[in-house]
N, C-alpha and C positions, 0 to 999 in steps of 0.2 A: 503494500500500499504504500502511495506516494504521500509525504508529510508538506507538499508544497501547495499552497493555496494560489487561485490566481490573484493576482494585485488587487483587484477591486473587493474579492471576497475578503483577502486579508485586511484591505483598510476598514471595511465594515465590521468585521469581526473585532479590530481593535478599538473601533469607536463605541462599541456597545460594551465592552469589558468593564469600564468604571461605572456604569449604572447596573450591570447584573452582578458585580462583585463586591461594589463599593470602594475598591481601591484603582486608583491610576494606574496605567500600565507601566510606568518608570519604576513605581513601587515593585510592582511584579517582575519586572525586570532586574531588580536589586534582589529580590528574592530567590532568584533562578542563581544569580551570580553569586549568592553567600550561601546557597544551597550546598549540598553535596555534590562531589566531583563525578558526575555521572557522564559518561561519553556520549552514549547513544542518542537519539533523537525521543525516541519511545520512551527510553528511562526517565528521561526528565518529564515528559508530559504525565507517565505514571507517576511519579513523585508528587509532582504538581496537584494531580487528581486524589491521591491519597493522602497528602500532607495537609492540603489547602481546602479539600472537597471540590474542588472545581471541575466544570463541565469539560468532557474532552475537548470540544472545539475551541472552548477558551484556552484551556492549557496548550494545545497545540498552536493556536495563533501566539501565543505568549512566548514559547520556545521557537517557534519560527523567527519572530521579531527579533528576540535574544541573540539567534544565531546571525541574522541579517545585520543587525548593529555590530557584532561581534568582526565579522568578515569586513565590514566596513572600517573598523579601528585598525586590521593589520594591514591594509591598503594605505594608509596614509603613513 
C-alpha cells in the first residue's frame, strides 16, 4: 500500500487535523520528532495511532508531512 497522498488530499487532510485533534500540525510534527526512533513509515503511523489515539488518515498525513519537511531540510 502506498503511503503517498495526492498533494490536494494531503493539504486537505492537514487543514482538518487541528479541528479534529485539538492540536496544530506543528505540534504533531514535534511529537513525531521527539517520539521513538522508528524507521518505517507504517511504524510511525502505528505509534501515533496507538499512543495518541489518532485516526489512520490523520496519523498518515502527519507522518507524510514530517517526512516531506525532513527531506526539505536535508536539501538546504
